[in-house]
TIBA-40779 format. One record per residue (C-alpha): residue number from 1; residue in three letters; y, z, x. Coordinates in Angstrom, 3 decimals, padded with zeros to 6 digits. Example, Ala and Ser with C-alpha at 12.3 -4.5 7.8 and 13.67 -1.06 7.14 Angstrom:
# TIBA-40779
> nr;rest;yy;zz;xx
> 1;ALA;-004.500;007.800;012.300 .
> 2;SER;-001.060;007.140;013.670 .
# end
This chain:
# TIBA-40779
> nr;rest;yy;zz;xx
> 1;MET;-008.879;-010.456;-007.493 .
> 2;CYS;-008.635;-007.652;-004.979 .
> 3;ARG;-009.118;-004.432;-006.903 .
> 4;ASN;-006.298;-002.740;-004.958 .
> 5;ILE;-003.684;-005.191;-006.185 .
> 6;THR;-002.239;-004.108;-009.519 .
> 7;THR;-000.497;-006.196;-012.145 .
> 8;LEU;003.248;-006.156;-011.541 .
> 9;ARG;004.377;-008.413;-014.352 .
> 10;GLY;005.706;-006.561;-017.370 .
> 11;LEU;006.390;-003.216;-015.721 .
> 12;GLU;009.225;-001.049;-017.003 .
> 13;PRO;011.280;-000.718;-014.921 .
> 14;PRO;010.439;-004.060;-013.285 .
> 15;ALA;008.400;-004.114;-010.084 .
> 16;SER;010.425;-002.997;-007.086 .
> 17;ASP;010.669;-004.903;-003.814 .
> 18;GLU;008.496;-002.188;-002.275 .
> 19;GLU;005.762;-002.674;-004.914 .
> 20;ILE;005.855;-006.446;-004.494 .
> 21;ARG;005.631;-006.157;-000.707 .
> 22;ALA;002.724;-003.698;-000.958 .
> 23;ALA;000.813;-006.132;-003.182 .
> 24;ALA;001.604;-009.020;-000.812 .
> 25;GLU;000.402;-006.955;002.155 .
> 26;GLN;-002.862;-006.114;000.367 .
> 27;PHE;-003.388;-009.807;-000.408 .
> 28;VAL;-002.768;-010.888;003.198 .
> 29;ARG;-005.057;-008.148;004.526 .
> 30;LYS;-007.794;-009.144;002.103 .
> 31;VAL;-007.756;-012.862;002.862 .
> 32;THR;-007.424;-012.442;006.651 .
> 33;GLY;-009.539;-009.357;007.235 .
> 34;VAL;-006.736;-008.066;009.500 .
> 35;GLN;-005.735;-004.424;009.052 .
> 36;SER;-002.356;-002.842;009.755 .
> 37;SER;-003.439;-001.455;013.123 .
> 38;ALA;-004.121;-004.940;014.485 .
> 39;ALA;-002.810;-006.198;017.806 .
> 40;ALA;000.600;-007.859;017.996 .
> 41;SER;-001.067;-011.283;018.239 .
> 42;THR;-002.333;-010.905;014.660 .
> 43;ARG;000.215;-008.412;013.306 .
> 44;GLU;003.223;-010.732;013.647 .
> 45;PRO;001.686;-013.728;011.802 .
> 46;CYS;000.427;-011.380;009.080 .
> 47;GLU;003.867;-009.806;008.676 .
> 48;ARG;005.429;-013.264;008.324 .
> 49;ALA;002.784;-014.215;005.754 .
> 50;THR;003.405;-010.971;003.862 .
> 51;ASP;007.145;-011.721;003.758 .
> 52;GLU;006.481;-015.231;002.441 .
> 53;VAL;003.992;-014.071;-000.204 .
> 54;ALA;006.433;-011.341;-001.328 .
> 55;GLU;009.213;-013.932;-001.705 .
> 56;ILE;006.944;-016.208;-003.733 .
> 57;VAL;005.789;-013.353;-005.987 .
> 58;THR;009.388;-012.227;-006.543 .
> 59;ARG;010.357;-015.743;-007.660 .
> 60;LEU;007.235;-016.078;-009.787 .
> 61;LEU;007.802;-012.790;-011.613 .
> 62;ALA;011.409;-013.807;-012.309 .
> 63;GLU;010.324;-017.172;-013.762 .
> 64;LEU;007.465;-016.010;-015.988 .
> 65;PRO;008.108;-015.067;-019.619 .
> 66;GLU;007.941;-011.395;-020.584 .
> 67;ARG;004.539;-009.893;-021.300 .
> 68;LYS;003.737;-008.839;-024.837 .
> 69;GLN;002.029;-005.678;-023.573 .
> 70;PRO;002.750;-003.716;-020.408 .
> 71;PRO;-000.025;-003.526;-017.775 .
> 72;LYS;-002.712;-000.934;-018.535 .
> 73;ASN;-002.650;000.647;-015.063 .
> 74;VAL;000.243;002.380;-013.344 .
> 75;PRO;000.911;000.800;-009.929 .
> 76;PRO;-000.043;003.114;-007.056 .
> 77;LEU;003.513;003.401;-005.726 .
> 78;ARG;004.562;004.932;-009.056 .
> 79;ARG;002.006;007.759;-008.794 .
> 80;ASP;003.084;011.035;-007.191 .
> 81;ASP;-000.247;011.601;-005.416 .
> 82;VAL;-000.086;008.198;-003.745 .
> 83;ARG;003.542;008.675;-002.703 .
> 84;ALA;002.577;012.034;-001.150 .
> 85;ARG;-000.292;010.436;000.833 .
> 86;ILE;002.018;007.681;002.066 .
> 87;ALA;004.599;010.256;003.174 .
> 88;GLU;001.897;012.246;005.014 .
> 89;ARG;000.640;009.162;006.860 .
> 90;GLN;004.185;008.166;007.807 .
> 91;ALA;004.924;011.662;009.114 .
> 92;ALA;001.746;011.551;011.222 .
> 93;ARG;002.702;008.110;012.608 .
> 94;ASP;006.216;009.330;013.397 .
> 95;GLU;004.831;012.372;015.200 .
> 96;HIS;002.395;010.185;017.140 .
> 97;GLU;005.224;007.863;018.213 .
> 98;ARG;007.305;010.882;019.235 .
> 99;LEU;004.451;012.089;021.470 .
> 100;HIS;004.239;008.653;023.099 .
> 101;GLU;008.003;008.533;023.673 .
> 102;GLN;007.959;011.958;025.294 .
> 103;GLY;004.889;011.162;027.393 .
> 104;VAL;002.953;014.067;025.919 .
> 105;ALA;-000.824;013.881;026.380 .
> 106;HIS;-002.661;013.585;023.082 .
> 107;THR;-005.796;012.089;021.543 .
> 108;HIS;-006.087;008.965;019.429 .
# end
């Protein structure tokens, strides 16, 4: 199993759609070797696959019986440090897009 994918079954509160999608995205990236910055020709099929895997995992988690013990590890999206890093990356992406939209010269 990919070490970046955490156990979602048995979480309290239950795994959110965002956590399920993040796990699905990690799975698709792992099996395809395609990263998020890939060209549109690979990004679109990977996004569709991520959506499908997330739907399957959502159904699967709903159908499985409850766990006797909660998972030992806290999912990354429930940790403050991870949420802060995600927010920083998103702010940088937003700023980069803003520079493109305004035609401002910048480096990549």
